C-alpha positions, 0 to 999 in steps of 0.5 A: 500500500502506498500513501502519498501526502504533500504534507506530514499528517499526525495520526494519534497512535498512542491511545488505548483504542485499536483504531487510529484517528486522523487529526485533520479529517477525523477518519478512523482506521485500524492500527493493524493496517499501519503496523509495518508501514514504511514512512519516507519524508522528503524536504528541500535543502533549505527547510532545515538550515544548519548553523554552519551553512548560515555562518559560512554564508556570512564569511567572505572567502574570496576577493575581486581583482579590484579589491586585490589592487587596493590593499592596505600597505605595510612596511614589509620587504618583498622577498623577490625584488627587495621593495620596502612596502607590500600590500596585504589583505586578510581572509578567514579561510580556515575554521573560526578558531584558527587565524586568518590567512594574510595575502601579500602583493608587491606593488613593484614587481607583482610578487605574491605570497601568503602566510597563515596566522 
């Protein structure tokens, strides 16, 4: 027997009666009819949003080309050309209990590297 519902209906099976009564339409059926009934439910991915997904949607994990070109400047020597200043950006790429990743770009030669704090 296949029962197809577009919603989940509650059937009161805890009563001492040998029948089950539908709380929506008040129809009554014998409990034995549903003793081995397999219940399968389906829901969309966003029906039960996880805390992790919600938190991840708030965290920015990438930068646009414009954002890369306009980084803050720090007195850090470029390992490639020796320029005394570097531009940098930080992003939280790892879990929240770990430090941010710092991306450095040399405005002189374009050399890039990153460090994990």
